[in-house]
Backbone as XML, in Angstrom:
<?xml version="1.0"?>
<chain id="A" units="angstrom">
  <residue number="1" name="MET">
    <atom name="N" x="162.662" y="90.047" z="141.182"/>
    <atom name="CA" x="163.612" y="88.954" z="141.099"/>
    <atom name="C" x="162.875" y="87.622" z="141.147"/>
  </residue>
  <residue number="2" name="MET">
    <atom name="N" x="163.416" y="86.665" z="140.427"/>
    <atom name="CA" x="162.798" y="85.347" z="140.361"/>
    <atom name="C" x="163.104" y="84.511" z="141.597"/>
  </residue>
  <residue number="3" name="THR">
    <atom name="N" x="162.135" y="83.700" z="141.954"/>
    <atom name="CA" x="162.350" y="82.706" z="143.000"/>
    <atom name="C" x="162.946" y="81.457" z="142.351"/>
  </residue>
  <residue number="4" name="GLY">
    <atom name="N" x="163.360" y="80.507" z="143.165"/>
    <atom name="CA" x="163.854" y="79.245" z="142.635"/>
    <atom name="C" x="162.799" y="78.554" z="141.787"/>
  </residue>
  <residue number="5" name="ARG">
    <atom name="N" x="161.563" y="78.580" z="142.255"/>
    <atom name="CA" x="160.454" y="77.946" z="141.523"/>
    <atom name="C" x="160.233" y="78.647" z="140.183"/>
  </residue>
  <residue number="6" name="GLU">
    <atom name="N" x="160.224" y="79.970" z="140.198"/>
    <atom name="CA" x="160.015" y="80.721" z="138.959"/>
    <atom name="C" x="161.163" y="80.489" z="137.975"/>
  </residue>
  <residue number="7" name="GLY">
    <atom name="N" x="162.380" y="80.419" z="138.490"/>
    <atom name="CA" x="163.533" y="80.131" z="137.638"/>
    <atom name="C" x="163.438" y="78.755" z="137.003"/>
  </residue>
  <residue number="8" name="THR">
    <atom name="N" x="162.980" y="77.792" z="137.789"/>
    <atom name="CA" x="162.791" y="76.441" z="137.280"/>
    <atom name="C" x="161.755" y="76.441" z="136.168"/>
  </residue>
  <residue number="9" name="ARG">
    <atom name="N" x="160.636" y="77.112" z="136.390"/>
    <atom name="CA" x="159.587" y="77.200" z="135.357"/>
    <atom name="C" x="160.121" y="77.860" z="134.100"/>
  </residue>
  <residue number="10" name="PHE">
    <atom name="N" x="160.896" y="78.931" z="134.278"/>
    <atom name="CA" x="161.468" y="79.656" z="133.153"/>
    <atom name="C" x="162.341" y="78.727" z="132.303"/>
  </residue>
  <residue number="11" name="VAL">
    <atom name="N" x="163.232" y="78.002" z="132.947"/>
    <atom name="CA" x="164.114" y="77.079" z="132.224"/>
    <atom name="C" x="163.298" y="75.983" z="131.546"/>
  </residue>
  <residue number="12" name="ALA">
    <atom name="N" x="162.298" y="75.475" z="132.221"/>
    <atom name="CA" x="161.444" y="74.431" z="131.638"/>
    <atom name="C" x="160.754" y="74.945" z="130.373"/>
  </residue>
  <residue number="13" name="ARG">
    <atom name="N" x="160.262" y="76.168" z="130.429"/>
    <atom name="CA" x="159.598" y="76.747" z="129.247"/>
    <atom name="C" x="160.588" y="76.945" z="128.100"/>
  </residue>
  <residue number="14" name="ILE">
    <atom name="N" x="161.790" y="77.396" z="128.421"/>
    <atom name="CA" x="162.824" y="77.581" z="127.392"/>
    <atom name="C" x="163.067" y="76.277" z="126.633"/>
  </residue>
  <residue number="15" name="HIS">
    <atom name="N" x="163.057" y="75.170" z="127.370"/>
    <atom name="CA" x="163.318" y="73.864" z="126.762"/>
    <atom name="C" x="162.059" y="73.204" z="126.213"/>
  </residue>
  <residue number="16" name="GLY">
    <atom name="N" x="160.945" y="73.918" z="126.262"/>
    <atom name="CA" x="159.701" y="73.396" z="125.694"/>
    <atom name="C" x="159.102" y="72.233" z="126.459"/>
  </residue>
  <residue number="17" name="ALA">
    <atom name="N" x="159.395" y="72.148" z="127.738"/>
    <atom name="CA" x="158.887" y="71.037" z="128.551"/>
    <atom name="C" x="157.378" y="71.119" z="128.707"/>
  </residue>
  <residue number="18" name="GLN">
    <atom name="N" x="156.744" y="69.977" z="128.633"/>
    <atom name="CA" x="155.306" y="69.887" z="128.845"/>
    <atom name="C" x="154.984" y="69.518" z="130.295"/>
  </residue>
  <residue number="19" name="ASN">
    <atom name="N" x="155.953" y="68.940" z="130.986"/>
    <atom name="CA" x="155.767" y="68.433" z="132.351"/>
    <atom name="C" x="156.388" y="69.386" z="133.383"/>
  </residue>
  <residue number="20" name="ILE">
    <atom name="N" x="156.015" y="70.635" z="133.324"/>
    <atom name="CA" x="156.639" y="71.664" z="134.178"/>
    <atom name="C" x="156.447" y="71.357" z="135.663"/>
  </residue>
  <residue number="21" name="LYS">
    <atom name="N" x="155.278" y="70.886" z="136.059"/>
    <atom name="CA" x="155.035" y="70.570" z="137.474"/>
    <atom name="C" x="155.972" y="69.459" z="137.955"/>
  </residue>
  <residue number="22" name="GLU">
    <atom name="N" x="156.198" y="68.459" z="137.119"/>
    <atom name="CA" x="157.116" y="67.373" z="137.489"/>
    <atom name="C" x="158.545" y="67.895" z="137.643"/>
  </residue>
  <residue number="23" name="ILE">
    <atom name="N" x="158.952" y="68.757" z="136.730"/>
    <atom name="CA" x="160.293" y="69.339" z="136.786"/>
    <atom name="C" x="160.437" y="70.189" z="138.044"/>
  </residue>
  <residue number="24" name="GLU">
    <atom name="N" x="159.410" y="70.973" z="138.337"/>
    <atom name="CA" x="159.400" y="71.786" z="139.564"/>
    <atom name="C" x="159.541" y="70.916" z="140.802"/>
  </residue>
  <residue number="25" name="SER">
    <atom name="N" x="158.734" y="69.875" z="140.859"/>
    <atom name="CA" x="158.735" y="68.982" z="142.016"/>
    <atom name="C" x="160.099" y="68.312" z="142.187"/>
  </residue>
  <residue number="26" name="PHE">
    <atom name="N" x="160.644" y="67.786" z="141.089"/>
    <atom name="CA" x="161.959" y="67.147" z="141.141"/>
    <atom name="C" x="163.012" y="68.133" z="141.634"/>
  </residue>
  <residue number="27" name="THR">
    <atom name="N" x="163.009" y="69.327" z="141.048"/>
    <atom name="CA" x="164.022" y="70.329" z="141.384"/>
    <atom name="C" x="163.940" y="70.737" z="142.847"/>
  </residue>
  <residue number="28" name="GLN">
    <atom name="N" x="162.729" y="70.943" z="143.334"/>
    <atom name="CA" x="162.567" y="71.336" z="144.730"/>
    <atom name="C" x="163.074" y="70.242" z="145.656"/>
  </residue>
  <residue number="29" name="GLU">
    <atom name="N" x="162.715" y="69.007" z="145.361"/>
    <atom name="CA" x="163.128" y="67.891" z="146.215"/>
    <atom name="C" x="164.635" y="67.663" z="146.131"/>
  </residue>
  <residue number="30" name="PHE">
    <atom name="N" x="165.179" y="67.626" z="144.899"/>
    <atom name="CA" x="166.590" y="67.312" z="144.731"/>
    <atom name="C" x="167.488" y="68.392" z="145.322"/>
  </residue>
  <residue number="31" name="SER">
    <atom name="N" x="167.131" y="69.650" z="145.131"/>
    <atom name="CA" x="167.966" y="70.752" z="145.610"/>
    <atom name="C" x="167.971" y="70.880" z="147.126"/>
  </residue>
  <residue number="32" name="GLU">
    <atom name="N" x="166.946" y="70.331" z="147.770"/>
    <atom name="CA" x="166.823" y="70.378" z="149.235"/>
    <atom name="C" x="166.812" y="71.808" z="149.764"/>
  </residue>
  <residue number="33" name="LEU">
    <atom name="N" x="166.202" y="72.708" z="149.000"/>
    <atom name="CA" x="166.147" y="74.107" z="149.425"/>
    <atom name="C" x="164.995" y="74.404" z="150.376"/>
  </residue>
  <residue number="34" name="GLY">
    <atom name="N" x="164.070" y="73.485" z="150.506"/>
    <atom name="CA" x="162.941" y="73.699" z="151.414"/>
    <atom name="C" x="162.159" y="74.952" z="151.063"/>
  </residue>
  <residue number="35" name="TYR">
    <atom name="N" x="161.795" y="75.739" z="152.066"/>
    <atom name="CA" x="161.003" y="76.945" z="151.840"/>
    <atom name="C" x="161.754" y="77.982" z="151.011"/>
  </residue>
  <residue number="36" name="ASN">
    <atom name="N" x="163.092" y="77.875" z="150.981"/>
    <atom name="CA" x="163.895" y="78.822" z="150.203"/>
    <atom name="C" x="163.614" y="78.736" z="148.709"/>
  </residue>
  <residue number="37" name="TYR">
    <atom name="N" x="163.077" y="77.609" z="148.262"/>
    <atom name="CA" x="162.752" y="77.426" z="146.848"/>
    <atom name="C" x="161.785" y="78.509" z="146.364"/>
  </residue>
  <residue number="38" name="ASP">
    <atom name="N" x="160.967" y="79.024" z="147.266"/>
    <atom name="CA" x="159.993" y="80.053" z="146.915"/>
    <atom name="C" x="160.448" y="81.459" z="147.314"/>
  </residue>
  <residue number="39" name="LEU">
    <atom name="N" x="161.712" y="81.600" z="147.658"/>
    <atom name="CA" x="162.291" y="82.913" z="147.946"/>
    <atom name="C" x="163.122" y="83.367" z="146.750"/>
  </residue>
  <residue number="40" name="PRO">
    <atom name="N" x="163.373" y="84.673" z="146.629"/>
    <atom name="CA" x="164.176" y="85.178" z="145.508"/>
    <atom name="C" x="165.577" y="84.556" z="145.489"/>
  </residue>
  <residue number="41" name="VAL">
    <atom name="N" x="166.016" y="84.164" z="144.298"/>
    <atom name="CA" x="167.328" y="83.536" z="144.144"/>
    <atom name="C" x="168.429" y="84.487" z="144.601"/>
  </residue>
  <residue number="42" name="ARG">
    <atom name="N" x="168.216" y="85.789" z="144.491"/>
    <atom name="CA" x="169.239" y="86.760" z="144.921"/>
    <atom name="C" x="169.520" y="86.658" z="146.420"/>
  </residue>
  <residue number="43" name="THR">
    <atom name="N" x="168.626" y="86.032" z="147.187"/>
    <atom name="CA" x="168.835" y="85.863" z="148.626"/>
    <atom name="C" x="169.606" y="84.568" z="148.942"/>
  </residue>
  <residue number="44" name="TYR">
    <atom name="N" x="169.852" y="83.740" z="147.933"/>
    <atom name="CA" x="170.521" y="82.455" z="148.127"/>
    <atom name="C" x="172.025" y="82.647" z="148.324"/>
  </residue>
  <residue number="45" name="SER">
    <atom name="N" x="172.621" y="81.737" z="149.052"/>
    <atom name="CA" x="174.079" y="81.663" z="149.118"/>
    <atom name="C" x="174.558" y="81.083" z="147.783"/>
  </residue>
  <residue number="46" name="SER">
    <atom name="N" x="175.847" y="81.168" z="147.538"/>
    <atom name="CA" x="176.374" y="80.606" z="146.285"/>
    <atom name="C" x="176.145" y="79.093" z="146.239"/>
  </residue>
  <residue number="47" name="GLY">
    <atom name="N" x="176.239" y="78.434" z="147.371"/>
    <atom name="CA" x="175.987" y="76.999" z="147.418"/>
    <atom name="C" x="174.546" y="76.658" z="147.081"/>
  </residue>
  <residue number="48" name="MET">
    <atom name="N" x="173.622" y="77.455" z="147.592"/>
    <atom name="CA" x="172.207" y="77.228" z="147.294"/>
    <atom name="C" x="171.940" y="77.431" z="145.804"/>
  </residue>
  <residue number="49" name="ARG">
    <atom name="N" x="172.548" y="78.450" z="145.214"/>
    <atom name="CA" x="172.382" y="78.699" z="143.773"/>
    <atom name="C" x="172.915" y="77.527" z="142.964"/>
  </residue>
  <residue number="50" name="SER">
    <atom name="N" x="174.057" y="77.013" z="143.374"/>
    <atom name="CA" x="174.652" y="75.884" z="142.666"/>
    <atom name="C" x="173.782" y="74.643" z="142.779"/>
  </residue>
  <residue number="51" name="ARG">
    <atom name="N" x="173.236" y="74.418" z="143.958"/>
    <atom name="CA" x="172.359" y="73.261" z="144.149"/>
    <atom name="C" x="171.113" y="73.378" z="143.281"/>
  </residue>
  <residue number="52" name="LEU">
    <atom name="N" x="170.553" y="74.588" z="143.206"/>
    <atom name="CA" x="169.381" y="74.822" z="142.360"/>
    <atom name="C" x="169.733" y="74.571" z="140.897"/>
  </residue>
  <residue number="53" name="ALA">
    <atom name="N" x="170.826" y="75.143" z="140.427"/>
    <atom name="CA" x="171.228" y="74.977" z="139.029"/>
    <atom name="C" x="171.479" y="73.509" z="138.693"/>
  </residue>
  <residue number="54" name="PHE">
    <atom name="N" x="172.155" y="72.802" z="139.590"/>
    <atom name="CA" x="172.427" y="71.389" z="139.353"/>
    <atom name="C" x="171.124" y="70.599" z="139.322"/>
  </residue>
  <residue number="55" name="ALA">
    <atom name="N" x="170.226" y="70.874" z="140.253"/>
    <atom name="CA" x="168.943" y="70.168" z="140.300"/>
    <atom name="C" x="168.141" y="70.412" z="139.027"/>
  </residue>
  <residue number="56" name="ILE">
    <atom name="N" x="168.113" y="71.646" z="138.560"/>
    <atom name="CA" x="167.397" y="71.944" z="137.316"/>
    <atom name="C" x="168.004" y="71.143" z="136.170"/>
  </residue>
  <residue number="57" name="SER">
    <atom name="N" x="169.326" y="71.098" z="136.097"/>
    <atom name="CA" x="169.989" y="70.336" z="135.030"/>
    <atom name="C" x="169.624" y="68.858" z="135.081"/>
  </residue>
  <residue number="58" name="MET">
    <atom name="N" x="169.578" y="68.309" z="136.271"/>
    <atom name="CA" x="169.270" y="66.885" z="136.407"/>
    <atom name="C" x="167.795" y="66.573" z="136.112"/>
  </residue>
  <residue number="59" name="ALA">
    <atom name="N" x="166.956" y="67.591" z="136.099"/>
    <atom name="CA" x="165.530" y="67.391" z="135.815"/>
    <atom name="C" x="165.275" y="67.146" z="134.332"/>
  </residue>
  <residue number="60" name="PHE">
    <atom name="N" x="166.281" y="67.378" z="133.494"/>
    <atom name="CA" x="166.143" y="67.209" z="132.051"/>
    <atom name="C" x="167.025" y="66.080" z="131.554"/>
  </residue>
  <residue number="61" name="ASP">
    <atom name="N" x="166.629" y="65.486" z="130.444"/>
    <atom name="CA" x="167.431" y="64.457" z="129.799"/>
    <atom name="C" x="168.138" y="65.071" z="128.594"/>
  </residue>
  <residue number="62" name="PHE">
    <atom name="N" x="169.281" y="65.711" z="128.854"/>
    <atom name="CA" x="170.059" y="66.331" z="127.797"/>
    <atom name="C" x="170.970" y="65.298" z="127.142"/>
  </residue>
  <residue number="63" name="ASP">
    <atom name="N" x="171.454" y="65.615" z="125.944"/>
    <atom name="CA" x="172.446" y="64.772" z="125.268"/>
    <atom name="C" x="173.822" y="64.986" z="125.875"/>
  </residue>
  <residue number="64" name="THR">
    <atom name="N" x="174.092" y="66.211" z="126.324"/>
    <atom name="CA" x="175.389" y="66.581" z="126.882"/>
    <atom name="C" x="175.186" y="67.513" z="128.072"/>
  </residue>
  <residue number="65" name="TYR">
    <atom name="N" x="175.936" y="67.283" z="129.130"/>
    <atom name="CA" x="175.920" y="68.132" z="130.319"/>
    <atom name="C" x="177.267" y="68.828" z="130.404"/>
  </residue>
  <residue number="66" name="LEU">
    <atom name="N" x="177.253" y="70.140" z="130.550"/>
    <atom name="CA" x="178.467" y="70.934" z="130.725"/>
    <atom name="C" x="178.505" y="71.388" z="132.174"/>
  </residue>
  <residue number="67" name="LEU">
    <atom name="N" x="179.507" y="70.906" z="132.919"/>
    <atom name="CA" x="179.568" y="71.154" z="134.360"/>
    <atom name="C" x="180.887" y="71.783" z="134.772"/>
  </residue>
  <residue number="68" name="ASP">
    <atom name="N" x="180.800" y="72.690" z="135.719"/>
    <atom name="CA" x="181.981" y="73.360" z="136.250"/>
    <atom name="C" x="182.087" y="73.063" z="137.741"/>
  </residue>
  <residue number="69" name="GLU">
    <atom name="N" x="182.719" y="71.946" z="138.077"/>
    <atom name="CA" x="182.947" y="71.525" z="139.466"/>
    <atom name="C" x="181.674" y="71.522" z="140.306"/>
  </residue>
  <residue number="70" name="ILE">
    <atom name="N" x="180.547" y="71.281" z="139.668"/>
    <atom name="CA" x="179.263" y="71.380" z="140.351"/>
    <atom name="C" x="179.083" y="70.319" z="141.439"/>
  </residue>
  <residue number="71" name="THR">
    <atom name="N" x="179.678" y="69.144" z="141.273"/>
    <atom name="CA" x="179.451" y="68.091" z="142.255"/>
    <atom name="C" x="180.217" y="68.310" z="143.550"/>
  </residue>
  <residue number="72" name="SER">
    <atom name="N" x="180.983" y="69.391" z="143.642"/>
    <atom name="CA" x="181.696" y="69.678" z="144.887"/>
    <atom name="C" x="180.876" y="70.579" z="145.805"/>
  </residue>
  <residue number="73" name="VAL">
    <atom name="N" x="179.659" y="70.893" z="145.411"/>
    <atom name="CA" x="178.792" y="71.788" z="146.179"/>
    <atom name="C" x="178.048" y="71.012" z="147.260"/>
  </residue>
  <residue number="74" name="GLY">
    <atom name="N" x="177.902" y="71.620" z="148.401"/>
    <atom name="CA" x="177.087" y="71.037" z="149.462"/>
    <atom name="C" x="177.878" y="70.145" z="150.395"/>
  </residue>
  <residue number="75" name="ASP">
    <atom name="N" x="177.140" y="69.586" z="151.336"/>
    <atom name="CA" x="177.743" y="68.688" z="152.306"/>
    <atom name="C" x="178.038" y="67.337" z="151.647"/>
  </residue>
  <residue number="76" name="PRO">
    <atom name="N" x="178.802" y="66.466" z="152.308"/>
    <atom name="CA" x="179.168" y="65.183" z="151.706"/>
    <atom name="C" x="177.966" y="64.342" z="151.261"/>
  </residue>
  <residue number="77" name="ARG">
    <atom name="N" x="176.882" y="64.387" z="152.004"/>
    <atom name="CA" x="175.698" y="63.628" z="151.616"/>
    <atom name="C" x="175.113" y="64.141" z="150.304"/>
  </residue>
  <residue number="78" name="PHE">
    <atom name="N" x="175.042" y="65.485" z="150.154"/>
    <atom name="CA" x="174.517" y="66.057" z="148.910"/>
    <atom name="C" x="175.472" y="65.779" z="147.752"/>
  </residue>
  <residue number="79" name="GLN">
    <atom name="N" x="176.770" y="65.844" z="148.005"/>
    <atom name="CA" x="177.750" y="65.542" z="146.962"/>
    <atom name="C" x="177.572" y="64.113" z="146.455"/>
  </residue>
  <residue number="80" name="LYS">
    <atom name="N" x="177.335" y="63.196" z="147.368"/>
    <atom name="CA" x="177.124" y="61.796" z="146.998"/>
    <atom name="C" x="175.869" y="61.670" z="146.131"/>
  </residue>
  <residue number="81" name="LYS">
    <atom name="N" x="174.822" y="62.360" z="146.516"/>
    <atom name="CA" x="173.574" y="62.337" z="145.752"/>
    <atom name="C" x="173.787" y="62.931" z="144.362"/>
  </residue>
  <residue number="82" name="ALA">
    <atom name="N" x="174.530" y="64.027" z="144.280"/>
    <atom name="CA" x="174.808" y="64.678" z="142.996"/>
    <atom name="C" x="175.630" y="63.759" z="142.093"/>
  </residue>
  <residue number="83" name="ARG">
    <atom name="N" x="176.619" y="63.099" z="142.669"/>
    <atom name="CA" x="177.437" y="62.173" z="141.877"/>
    <atom name="C" x="176.604" y="61.010" z="141.354"/>
  </residue>
  <residue number="84" name="ALA">
    <atom name="N" x="175.732" y="60.485" z="142.188"/>
    <atom name="CA" x="174.875" y="59.371" z="141.758"/>
    <atom name="C" x="173.959" y="59.808" z="140.618"/>
  </residue>
  <residue number="85" name="ALA">
    <atom name="N" x="173.389" y="60.993" z="140.722"/>
    <atom name="CA" x="172.505" y="61.498" z="139.664"/>
    <atom name="C" x="173.279" y="61.692" z="138.371"/>
  </residue>
  <residue number="86" name="LEU">
    <atom name="N" x="174.481" y="62.233" z="138.482"/>
    <atom name="CA" x="175.291" y="62.464" z="137.292"/>
    <atom name="C" x="175.723" y="61.138" z="136.665"/>
  </residue>
  <residue number="87" name="ASN">
    <atom name="N" x="176.080" y="60.170" z="137.480"/>
    <atom name="CA" x="176.439" y="58.849" z="136.949"/>
    <atom name="C" x="175.271" y="58.205" z="136.221"/>
  </residue>
  <residue number="88" name="GLN">
    <atom name="N" x="174.067" y="58.412" z="136.733"/>
    <atom name="CA" x="172.879" y="57.884" z="136.056"/>
    <atom name="C" x="172.689" y="58.567" z="134.697"/>
  </residue>
  <residue number="89" name="LYS">
    <atom name="N" x="172.884" y="59.869" z="134.641"/>
    <atom name="CA" x="172.750" y="60.610" z="133.383"/>
    <atom name="C" x="173.810" y="60.175" z="132.376"/>
  </residue>
  <residue number="90" name="ARG">
    <atom name="N" x="175.004" y="59.827" z="132.855"/>
    <atom name="CA" x="176.099" y="59.415" z="131.973"/>
    <atom name="C" x="175.774" y="58.151" z="131.190"/>
  </residue>
  <residue number="91" name="GLU">
    <atom name="N" x="174.799" y="57.388" z="131.638"/>
    <atom name="CA" x="174.428" y="56.168" z="130.921"/>
    <atom name="C" x="173.845" y="56.486" z="129.549"/>
  </residue>
  <residue number="92" name="THR">
    <atom name="N" x="173.257" y="57.665" z="129.392"/>
    <atom name="CA" x="172.610" y="58.033" z="128.132"/>
    <atom name="C" x="173.077" y="59.380" z="127.586"/>
  </residue>
  <residue number="93" name="ALA">
    <atom name="N" x="174.052" y="60.009" z="128.232"/>
    <atom name="CA" x="174.484" y="61.347" z="127.811"/>
    <atom name="C" x="175.994" y="61.497" z="127.971"/>
  </residue>
  <residue number="94" name="ASN">
    <atom name="N" x="176.521" y="62.527" z="127.350"/>
    <atom name="CA" x="177.931" y="62.884" z="127.493"/>
    <atom name="C" x="178.078" y="63.926" z="128.592"/>
  </residue>
  <residue number="95" name="VAL">
    <atom name="N" x="179.265" y="63.977" z="129.189"/>
    <atom name="CA" x="179.556" y="64.963" z="130.222"/>
    <atom name="C" x="180.837" y="65.693" z="129.832"/>
  </residue>
  <residue number="96" name="ILE">
    <atom name="N" x="180.769" y="67.010" z="129.810"/>
    <atom name="CA" x="181.947" y="67.847" z="129.650"/>
    <atom name="C" x="182.112" y="68.567" z="130.974"/>
  </residue>
  <residue number="97" name="MET">
    <atom name="N" x="183.254" y="68.350" z="131.607"/>
    <atom name="CA" x="183.455" y="68.861" z="132.959"/>
    <atom name="C" x="184.723" y="69.698" z="133.053"/>
  </residue>
  <residue number="98" name="VAL">
    <atom name="N" x="184.614" y="70.836" z="133.695"/>
    <atom name="CA" x="185.768" y="71.676" z="134.008"/>
    <atom name="C" x="186.058" y="71.468" z="135.484"/>
  </residue>
  <residue number="99" name="SER">
    <atom name="N" x="187.302" y="71.075" z="135.787"/>
    <atom name="CA" x="187.641" y="70.823" z="137.181"/>
    <atom name="C" x="189.153" y="70.818" z="137.371"/>
  </residue>
  <residue number="100" name="HIS">
    <atom name="N" x="189.555" y="71.136" z="138.595"/>
    <atom name="CA" x="190.954" y="71.017" z="138.992"/>
    <atom name="C" x="191.126" y="69.830" z="139.930"/>
  </residue>
  <residue number="101" name="ALA">
    <atom name="N" x="190.069" y="69.049" z="140.102"/>
    <atom name="CA" x="190.094" y="67.912" z="141.023"/>
    <atom name="C" x="190.304" y="66.610" z="140.237"/>
  </residue>
  <residue number="102" name="PRO">
    <atom name="N" x="191.516" y="66.055" z="140.284"/>
    <atom name="CA" x="191.801" y="64.844" z="139.517"/>
    <atom name="C" x="190.849" y="63.682" z="139.812"/>
  </residue>
  <residue number="103" name="GLY">
    <atom name="N" x="190.497" y="63.493" z="141.062"/>
    <atom name="CA" x="189.602" y="62.395" z="141.419"/>
    <atom name="C" x="188.241" y="62.528" z="140.755"/>
  </residue>
  <residue number="104" name="LEU">
    <atom name="N" x="187.732" y="63.729" z="140.736"/>
    <atom name="CA" x="186.441" y="64.007" z="140.103"/>
    <atom name="C" x="186.522" y="63.742" z="138.607"/>
  </residue>
  <residue number="105" name="LEU">
    <atom name="N" x="187.589" y="64.191" z="137.982"/>
    <atom name="CA" x="187.764" y="63.969" z="136.543"/>
    <atom name="C" x="187.879" y="62.479" z="136.226"/>
  </residue>
  <residue number="106" name="LYS">
    <atom name="N" x="188.627" y="61.744" z="137.037"/>
    <atom name="CA" x="188.774" y="60.308" z="136.808"/>
    <atom name="C" x="187.438" y="59.582" z="136.971"/>
  </residue>
  <residue number="107" name="GLU">
    <atom name="N" x="186.623" y="60.075" z="137.880"/>
    <atom name="CA" x="185.324" y="59.443" z="138.127"/>
    <atom name="C" x="184.366" y="59.619" z="136.961"/>
  </residue>
  <residue number="108" name="PHE">
    <atom name="N" x="184.391" y="60.782" z="136.322"/>
    <atom name="CA" x="183.379" y="61.094" z="135.317"/>
    <atom name="C" x="183.879" y="61.168" z="133.878"/>
  </residue>
  <residue number="109" name="CYS">
    <atom name="N" x="185.189" y="61.211" z="133.668"/>
    <atom name="CA" x="185.708" y="61.464" z="132.319"/>
    <atom name="C" x="186.612" y="60.336" z="131.828"/>
  </residue>
  <residue number="110" name="ASP">
    <atom name="N" x="186.562" y="60.100" z="130.530"/>
    <atom name="CA" x="187.428" y="59.115" z="129.889"/>
    <atom name="C" x="188.614" y="59.787" z="129.214"/>
  </residue>
  <residue number="111" name="CYS">
    <atom name="N" x="188.411" y="60.995" z="128.713"/>
    <atom name="CA" x="189.451" y="61.731" z="128.010"/>
    <atom name="C" x="189.518" y="63.141" z="128.587"/>
  </residue>
  <residue number="112" name="GLY">
    <atom name="N" x="190.509" y="63.919" z="128.139"/>
    <atom name="CA" x="190.648" y="65.248" z="128.703"/>
    <atom name="C" x="191.266" y="66.233" z="127.735"/>
  </residue>
  <residue number="113" name="ILE">
    <atom name="N" x="191.053" y="67.496" z="128.028"/>
    <atom name="CA" x="191.667" y="68.587" z="127.282"/>
    <atom name="C" x="192.401" y="69.450" z="128.292"/>
  </residue>
  <residue number="114" name="VAL">
    <atom name="N" x="193.643" y="69.755" z="127.993"/>
    <atom name="CA" x="194.435" y="70.615" z="128.855"/>
    <atom name="C" x="194.634" y="71.942" z="128.126"/>
  </residue>
  <residue number="115" name="LEU">
    <atom name="N" x="194.346" y="73.017" z="128.827"/>
    <atom name="CA" x="194.540" y="74.363" z="128.295"/>
    <atom name="C" x="195.806" y="74.938" z="128.916"/>
  </residue>
  <residue number="116" name="ASP">
    <atom name="N" x="196.774" y="75.272" z="128.061"/>
    <atom name="CA" x="198.040" y="75.824" z="128.537"/>
    <atom name="C" x="198.449" y="76.965" z="127.620"/>
  </residue>
  <residue number="117" name="ASP">
    <atom name="N" x="198.588" y="78.139" z="128.196"/>
    <atom name="CA" x="199.028" y="79.319" z="127.458"/>
    <atom name="C" x="198.177" y="79.557" z="126.210"/>
  </residue>
  <residue number="118" name="GLY">
    <atom name="N" x="196.870" y="79.391" z="126.378"/>
    <atom name="CA" x="195.931" y="79.638" z="125.286"/>
    <atom name="C" x="195.830" y="78.516" z="124.272"/>
  </residue>
  <residue number="119" name="LYS">
    <atom name="N" x="196.536" y="77.427" z="124.473"/>
    <atom name="CA" x="196.514" y="76.295" z="123.545"/>
    <atom name="C" x="195.838" y="75.094" z="124.199"/>
  </residue>
  <residue number="120" name="MET">
    <atom name="N" x="194.873" y="74.527" z="123.480"/>
    <atom name="CA" x="194.167" y="73.338" z="123.980"/>
    <atom name="C" x="194.763" y="72.091" z="123.333"/>
  </residue>
  <residue number="121" name="THR">
    <atom name="N" x="195.020" y="71.079" z="124.167"/>
    <atom name="CA" x="195.517" y="69.806" z="123.664"/>
    <atom name="C" x="194.602" y="68.702" z="124.175"/>
  </residue>
  <residue number="122" name="PHE">
    <atom name="N" x="194.134" y="67.867" z="123.256"/>
    <atom name="CA" x="193.240" y="66.758" z="123.586"/>
    <atom name="C" x="194.061" y="65.513" z="123.909"/>
  </residue>
  <residue number="123" name="TYR">
    <atom name="N" x="193.641" y="64.792" z="124.955"/>
    <atom name="CA" x="194.270" y="63.533" z="125.342"/>
    <atom name="C" x="193.179" y="62.464" z="125.439"/>
  </residue>
  <residue number="124" name="GLU">
    <atom name="N" x="193.401" y="61.341" z="124.759"/>
    <atom name="CA" x="192.408" y="60.266" z="124.780"/>
    <atom name="C" x="192.293" y="59.616" z="126.153"/>
  </residue>
  <residue number="125" name="SER">
    <atom name="N" x="193.307" y="59.775" z="126.970"/>
    <atom name="CA" x="193.326" y="59.202" z="128.319"/>
    <atom name="C" x="193.214" y="60.321" z="129.354"/>
  </residue>
  <residue number="126" name="ILE">
    <atom name="N" x="192.250" y="60.211" z="130.254"/>
    <atom name="CA" x="192.113" y="61.218" z="131.312"/>
    <atom name="C" x="193.343" y="61.194" z="132.223"/>
  </residue>
  <residue number="127" name="ASP">
    <atom name="N" x="193.913" y="60.015" z="132.433"/>
    <atom name="CA" x="195.115" y="59.920" z="133.265"/>
    <atom name="C" x="196.272" y="60.696" z="132.636"/>
  </residue>
  <residue number="128" name="ARG">
    <atom name="N" x="196.419" y="60.596" z="131.323"/>
    <atom name="CA" x="197.493" y="61.328" z="130.630"/>
    <atom name="C" x="197.249" y="62.833" z="130.717"/>
  </residue>
  <residue number="129" name="ALA">
    <atom name="N" x="195.997" y="63.246" z="130.529"/>
    <atom name="CA" x="195.659" y="64.678" z="130.618"/>
    <atom name="C" x="195.985" y="65.210" z="132.009"/>
  </residue>
  <residue number="130" name="ILE">
    <atom name="N" x="195.670" y="64.456" z="133.032"/>
    <atom name="CA" x="195.945" y="64.876" z="134.408"/>
    <atom name="C" x="197.446" y="64.950" z="134.650"/>
  </residue>
  <residue number="131" name="THR">
    <atom name="N" x="198.193" y="63.974" z="134.151"/>
    <atom name="CA" x="199.647" y="63.987" z="134.305"/>
    <atom name="C" x="200.251" y="65.226" z="133.651"/>
  </residue>
  <residue number="132" name="ILE">
    <atom name="N" x="199.818" y="65.531" z="132.450"/>
    <atom name="CA" x="200.321" y="66.718" z="131.737"/>
    <atom name="C" x="199.928" y="67.983" z="132.499"/>
  </residue>
  <residue number="133" name="TYR">
    <atom name="N" x="198.686" y="68.055" z="132.947"/>
    <atom name="CA" x="198.221" y="69.239" z="133.691"/>
    <atom name="C" x="199.059" y="69.441" z="134.953"/>
  </residue>
  <residue number="134" name="ASN">
    <atom name="N" x="199.289" y="68.375" z="135.687"/>
    <atom name="CA" x="200.066" y="68.478" z="136.930"/>
    <atom name="C" x="201.521" y="68.877" z="136.699"/>
  </residue>
  <residue number="135" name="ALA">
    <atom name="N" x="202.037" y="68.616" z="135.505"/>
    <atom name="CA" x="203.419" y="68.956" z="135.179"/>
    <atom name="C" x="203.577" y="70.429" z="134.768"/>
  </residue>
  <residue number="136" name="LEU">
    <atom name="N" x="202.471" y="71.109" z="134.549"/>
    <atom name="CA" x="202.546" y="72.511" z="134.116"/>
    <atom name="C" x="203.039" y="73.410" z="135.232"/>
  </residue>
</chain>
């Protein structure tokens, strides 16, 4: 089984990164896993796995980030750090987020898609999408 460090290296290689040591260092520091970073990921709690995955994502400059309620992981201090990192990425990238938390959606999204009975409807206003979702 892969450790957090090995998983980070694996993802870095997949993306053709030349700065693998920098990505490793960033991920270890951002995830705050400490010595657990070098333990098998299968031994991690779900929160630790989420923190690792989020940290790896933030180590890259993608055009688009696809997130599933990831910023709700961890204690309030880590959540604040995750939100700040994501807000920084939003300056140069798009964010597609799946969430049931209206506040989180309002913070990170301008528009929304509501899925109802297998049908997706796009709304140019996140507030309108939330209103429709809440009425379901």
